[in-house]
KOLMISE-951885 format. One record per residue (C-alpha): z, y, x; residue in three letters. Coordinates in steps of 0.02 Angstrom, whole numbers, padded with zeros to 5 digits, m for minus. Each point is the difference from the previous one (the first is absolute). Layout:
<drenvexs>
((Z, Y, X), "ALA"),
...
</drenvexs>
This chain:
<drenvexs>
((m03187, 03660, m01425), "MET"),
((m00051, m00068, m00162), "SER"),
((00098, m00074, m00123), "GLU"),
((m00092, m00164, 00000), "ARG"),
((00040, m00011, 00205), "ALA"),
((00187, 00062, m00023), "ARG"),
((00015, m00142, m00135), "ARG"),
((m00077, m00137, 00109), "GLY"),
((m00086, m00144, m00106), "ARG"),
((m00019, 00016, m00187), "PRO"),
((00082, m00122, m00093), "GLY"),
((00186, m00021, 00046), "HIS"),
((00148, 00068, m00097), "ASP"),
((00198, m00021, 00044), "GLN"),
((m00010, m00191, m00084), "GLN"),
((m00143, m00056, 00112), "SER"),
((00064, 00079, 00146), "VAL"),
((00194, m00095, m00047), "LEU"),
((m00088, m00157, m00029), "ARG"),
((m00077, 00006, 00162), "VAL"),
((00152, 00041, 00088), "ALA"),
((00104, m00136, m00095), "ILE"),
((m00127, m00125, 00076), "GLY"),
((00002, 00054, 00175), "LEU"),
((00205, 00033, m00015), "PHE"),
((00022, m00190, m00047), "ASN"),
((m00154, m00048, 00137), "ARG"),
((00059, 00091, 00146), "GLN"),
((00170, 00045, m00043), "GLY"),
((00057, 00176, m00044), "TYR"),
((00060, 00070, 00171), "ASP"),
((m00171, m00071, 00075), "ALA"),
((m00124, 00081, m00104), "THR"),
((m00045, 00185, 00021), "SER"),
((m00071, 00115, m00104), "MET"),
((m00148, m00013, 00105), "GLY"),
((m00015, m00187, m00040), "ASP"),
((m00001, 00057, m00183), "LEU"),
((m00130, 00127, 00030), "ALA"),
((m00111, m00129, 00089), "ARG"),
((00018, m00112, m00145), "GLU"),
((m00039, 00112, m00118), "LEU"),
((m00141, 00075, 00086), "GLY"),
((00069, 00160, 00008), "LEU"),
((00051, 00134, 00128), "THR"),
((00184, 00008, 00040), "LYS"),
((00014, 00175, m00055), "SER"),
((m00080, m00056, m00152), "ALA"),
((00139, m00125, m00047), "ILE"),
((00126, 00139, m00015), "TYR"),
((m00100, 00059, m00143), "HIS"),
((00058, m00133, m00100), "HIS"),
((00167, m00033, 00060), "VAL"),
((00131, 00096, 00115), "PRO"),
((00071, m00150, 00123), "SER"),
((m00015, m00161, 00032), "LYS"),
((00186, m00009, m00057), "GLU"),
((m00052, 00054, m00168), "HIS"),
((m00112, m00147, m00038), "LEU"),
((00137, m00092, 00039), "LEU"),
((00121, 00052, m00104), "GLU"),
((m00160, 00019, m00150), "SER"),
((m00028, m00206, 00028), "ALA"),
((00202, m00040, 00008), "ILE"),
((00013, 00101, m00166), "ASP"),
((m00161, m00082, m00072), "GLU"),
((00112, m00165, m00009), "ALA"),
((00179, 00064, m00012), "LEU"),
((m00066, 00096, m00170), "ASP"),
((m00085, m00158, m00060), "ALA"),
((00163, m00092, 00025), "LEU"),
((00116, 00093, m00060), "THR"),
((m00113, 00042, m00148), "ALA"),
((m00024, m00184, m00036), "SER"),
((00191, m00021, 00008), "LEU"),
((00032, 00151, m00100), "ASP"),
((m00109, m00076, m00150), "GLU"),
((00074, m00168, 00020), "VAL"),
((00188, 00103, m00033), "ALA"),
((m00091, 00103, m00147), "ALA"),
((m00055, m00156, m00093), "THR"),
((00098, m00049, m00145), "PRO"),
((00065, m00160, m00056), "GLY"),
((00000, m00092, 00186), "LEU"),
((00143, m00100, 00047), "ASP"),
((00054, m00008, 00171), "SER"),
((m00109, m00139, 00057), "GLY"),
((m00152, 00087, m00077), "GLU"),
((00035, 00139, 00092), "ARG"),
((m00006, m00089, 00163), "LEU"),
((m00131, m00093, m00051), "ARG"),
((m00092, 00150, m00043), "ALA"),
((00046, 00111, 00140), "ALA"),
((m00058, m00155, 00113), "VAL"),
((m00183, m00006, m00098), "ARG"),
((m00010, 00188, 00029), "GLY"),
((00039, 00017, 00187), "SER"),
((m00143, m00137, 00029), "VAL"),
((m00136, 00087, m00120), "VAL"),
((00065, 00175, 00103), "VAL"),
((m00017, m00102, 00159), "LEU"),
((m00190, m00069, m00057), "VAL"),
((m00040, 00181, m00055), "GLU"),
((00060, 00084, 00136), "HIS"),
((m00025, m00128, 00150), "LEU"),
((m00048, 00108, 00151), "PRO"),
((00139, 00129, m00059), "ALA"),
((00132, m00124, m00005), "VAL"),
((m00049, m00104, 00141), "THR"),
((00020, 00173, 00115), "LEU"),
((00161, 00030, m00109), "LEU"),
((00083, m00168, 00059), "LEU"),
((m00045, 00044, 00194), "ARG"),
((00086, 00163, 00005), "VAL"),
((00143, 00002, 00110), "ARG"),
((00091, 00168, 00002), "GLY"),
((m00078, 00078, 00121), "ASN"),
((m00059, 00167, m00066), "THR"),
((00083, 00094, m00154), "PRO"),
((m00136, m00056, m00112), "ALA"),
((00057, m00174, 00045), "GLU"),
((00177, 00030, m00003), "ALA"),
((m00008, 00056, m00191), "ALA"),
((m00125, m00137, m00028), "ALA"),
((00145, m00118, 00050), "LEU"),
((00135, 00085, m00102), "ARG"),
((m00108, 00009, m00156), "ARG"),
((m00024, m00199, 00044), "ARG"),
((00181, m00031, 00013), "ARG"),
((00015, 00074, m00167), "GLU"),
((m00131, m00116, m00077), "ILE"),
((00078, m00144, 00083), "ASP"),
((00169, 00048, m00062), "ASP"),
((m00061, 00011, m00185), "ARG"),
((m00092, m00154, 00016), "LEU"),
((00162, m00092, 00065), "ALA"),
((00111, 00079, m00142), "ALA"),
((m00158, m00088, m00118), "MET"),
((00022, m00182, 00067), "VAL"),
((00193, 00024, 00005), "ARG"),
((m00002, 00046, m00181), "ALA"),
((m00114, m00159, m00043), "ALA"),
((00123, m00108, 00100), "ALA"),
((00153, 00062, m00109), "GLU"),
((m00078, m00036, m00141), "ALA"),
((m00047, m00165, 00031), "GLY"),
((m00190, 00050, m00012), "SER"),
((m00010, m00080, 00190), "ILE"),
((00099, m00102, 00107), "ARG"),
((00172, 00087, 00044), "ALA"),
((00059, m00103, 00136), "ASP"),
((m00135, 00068, 00116), "LEU"),
((00042, 00177, 00097), "ASP"),
((m00078, 00136, m00103), "PRO"),
((m00054, 00117, 00149), "LEU"),
((m00056, m00162, 00100), "LEU"),
((m00118, m00046, m00170), "THR"),
((m00071, 00172, m00006), "SER"),
((m00033, 00017, 00163), "ARG"),
((m00110, m00186, 00002), "LEU"),
((m00075, 00036, m00170), "LEU"),
((m00082, 00173, 00070), "PHE"),
((m00023, m00060, 00169), "GLY"),
((m00128, m00127, m00087), "MET"),
((m00072, 00136, m00094), "VAL"),
((m00018, 00102, 00158), "ASN"),
((m00053, m00156, 00100), "SER"),
((m00168, 00042, m00086), "MET"),
((m00052, 00144, 00095), "THR"),
((m00021, m00128, 00141), "GLU"),
((m00140, m00113, m00094), "TRP"),
((m00052, 00085, m00152), "LEU"),
((m00178, 00078, m00012), "ARG"),
((m00069, 00144, m00124), "ASP"),
((m00090, m00122, m00089), "ASP"),
((00149, m00096, m00101), "GLY"),
((00009, 00008, m00183), "ASP"),
((00148, 00088, m00028), "VAL"),
((00072, m00068, m00159), "GLU"),
((m00021, m00174, 00060), "SER"),
((00080, 00035, 00157), "ILE"),
((00147, 00077, m00088), "ALA"),
((00010, m00147, m00122), "ASP"),
((00011, m00136, 00157), "THR"),
((00133, 00091, 00067), "VAL"),
((00099, 00031, m00117), "THR"),
((m00006, m00168, m00067), "THR"),
((00041, m00081, 00152), "LEU"),
((00156, 00127, 00042), "ALA"),
((00059, m00051, m00157), "PHE"),
((m00048, m00163, m00053), "ASP"),
((m00049, m00085, 00176), "GLY"),
((m00107, m00129, 00072), "LEU"),
((00045, m00146, m00116), "VAL"),
((m00015, m00014, m00177), "GLY"),
((m00119, 00105, m00122), "GLY"),
((m00158, m00075, m00054), "SER"),
((m00068, m00180, 00044), "ALA"),
</drenvexs>
């Protein structure tokens, strides 16, 4: 068998296979998508897919890790930024989470749909809980410092705040301006709908 025949059509690498897989998982659901579906979408033979990736779960894990790694890095960057008070830190975390969502929209969409049915999904849910705990701690610190309202339950505030951000996966498209979207969400979350420039 020639090298070209073994590799299938030229032009596919692990990243392009991953992008197509994420799209299929989001459209059809992970469980309902087969490696054969992916091969057809890419115009490859099923055996050629395994030249690029070892398994369907590996693709799921890679996609989920893309989203989780970006969210974790964003929070780490906020934590490492000197001179921010707790309120500014929370605001930066919200803004950063919006930027990550917009820049990694398909992967974040997939992350938010996992239910723990596979080892990769269970690991992802554990990592998501760790991120949620970090965000809730930031809300609590900002409330205790008086940077945000302290009369509201910090855990509920955190869930509502980041639930608003996560809901963007339902309507946002890839053609949005990242900075404008991040500014709008952050302003709405912290300054509300009333006030601002007339």
